[in-house]
C-alpha positions in Angstrom: 35.4 -20.3 196.1 32.2 -19.2 197.8 29.3 -21.5 198.6 26.0 -21.0 200.4 25.3 -24.0 202.6 22.5 -24.4 205.2 22.2 -20.8 206.2 25.9 -20.2 206.0 28.5 -18.9 203.5 31.6 -21.0 203.2 34.8 -19.9 201.7 37.1 -22.5 200.2 40.6 -22.4 198.8 40.2 -22.7 195.0 43.2 -24.9 194.4 43.1 -27.2 197.4 39.3 -27.1 198.0 40.0 -26.7 201.8 37.4 -24.8 203.9 39.0 -21.5 204.9 36.1 -20.1 207.0 32.3 -20.3 207.5 30.0 -17.4 208.4 26.3 -17.3 209.2 24.3 -15.5 206.5 23.0 -12.1 207.6 19.2 -12.0 207.6 18.9 -8.2 207.0 20.3 -5.6 204.7 23.3 -3.4 205.5 24.4 -5.4 208.5 28.0 -6.5 209.0 28.6 -10.0 210.2 32.0 -11.0 211.3 33.7 -13.6 213.4 35.6 -11.9 216.3 38.2 -14.7 216.2 39.4 -13.4 212.8 40.5 -10.0 214.3 43.8 -9.4 215.8 43.8 -8.8 219.6 44.7 -5.2 219.6 44.5 -4.7 223.4 47.6 -6.8 223.9 49.6 -4.7 221.4 48.3 -1.5 222.9 49.4 -2.6 226.4 52.7 -3.7 225.0 53.2 -0.2 223.4 52.3 1.6 226.6 54.8 -0.5 228.6 57.6 0.1 226.1 56.9 3.9 226.0 56.8 4.1 229.8 60.0 2.0 230.1 61.9 4.2 227.6 60.8 7.4 229.3 61.3 6.0 232.8 57.6 6.5 233.8 57.9 10.2 233.4 54.7 11.9 234.7 54.5 14.2 231.6 54.5 11.2 229.3 51.9 9.3 231.3 49.6 12.3 231.4 49.9 13.0 227.7 49.2 9.3 226.9 46.1 9.4 229.1 44.8 12.5 227.4 45.7 11.0 223.9 43.6 7.9 224.7 40.7 10.0 225.9 40.8 12.5 223.0 41.7 10.1 220.1 40.8 6.5 221.1 40.6 5.4 217.5 44.1 6.5 216.7 45.7 5.8 220.1 47.7 2.7 218.9 49.0 4.4 215.8 50.1 7.5 217.8 51.9 5.3 220.3 53.8 3.5 217.5 54.9 6.8 216.1 55.8 8.1 219.6 58.1 5.1 220.1 59.9 5.9 216.9 60.2 9.6 217.9 61.7 8.6 221.2 64.3 6.4 219.5 65.0 9.2 216.9 65.4 12.2 219.3 65.9 10.8 222.7 63.9 10.8 226.0 64.7 14.4 227.1 63.8 16.0 223.8 60.5 14.1 223.5 59.5 14.9 227.1 60.2 18.6 226.4 58.0 18.3 223.3 55.2 16.6 225.2 55.3 19.4 227.8 54.7 21.9 225.0 51.9 19.7 223.6 50.2 19.5 227.0 50.3 23.2 227.4 48.7 23.7 224.0 46.3 20.6 224.3 47.9 18.9 221.3 47.4 15.1 221.2 49.0 14.0 218.0 52.3 12.2 217.7 53.0 13.9 214.4 53.1 17.2 216.3 55.3 15.7 218.9 57.7 14.6 216.1 57.7 18.1 214.6 58.3 19.8 218.0 61.0 17.3 218.9 62.8 18.0 215.6 62.6 21.7 216.3 64.0 21.3 219.8 66.7 19.0 218.4 67.8 21.5 215.7 67.9 24.3 218.2 70.1 22.2 220.5 72.4 21.5 217.5 72.7 25.2 216.7 73.5 26.0 220.3 76.2 23.3 220.4 77.9 24.9 217.3 78.2 28.3 219.0 81.2 29.1 221.1 81.0 31.8 223.8 84.2 33.4 224.9 84.5 35.6 228.0 86.5 38.8 227.7 90.1 38.5 228.8 90.4 42.1 229.9 88.1 44.9 231.0 87.7 47.6 228.3 88.9 51.1 229.2 85.4 52.6 228.7 84.2 50.5 231.6 86.3 52.5 234.0 84.9 55.9 233.1 82.7 58.0 235.4 80.0 60.3 234.1 80.3 64.0 234.6 78.3 65.5 237.5 76.2 68.5 236.6 75.0 71.0 239.2 71.2 70.8 239.5 71.0 74.6 239.5 71.9 74.7 235.9 68.7 72.8 235.1 66.6 75.1 237.3 67.3 77.9 234.8 65.1 76.2 232.3 62.1 76.4 234.6 62.4 80.1 235.6 
């Protein structure tokens, strides 16, 4: 239930009649009035995400630099990118993600979706290499022990006469 009361708007629970919140009426048009206490403290969760990422990557300088650049380039999406980055680290491992972040730094890519794609590509190429077996030859082939014929240089001089 919404009521206007003494320059304020009050919101009440319809069933219990209990006051949920009270906001001052906005005197102008098109202005947004909000109570900051209703918003979640995002700085705490951002700091927590940073600490968790740094801990999982053992404060790797590549990760720290990429995070700084991400925050500078995309401050609005910084938190969401860090959440995805944490997921990517748990999915592919620290070494793979650090290699992906190096690639991203070289190409100025600051987006965790790209980090995820590159990490997946690195991971798949590692899997393909693990499936391959390399076998060294057990003997030297006979053709390896041959010596080319030597031709007298004078035979070639005939062509230039």
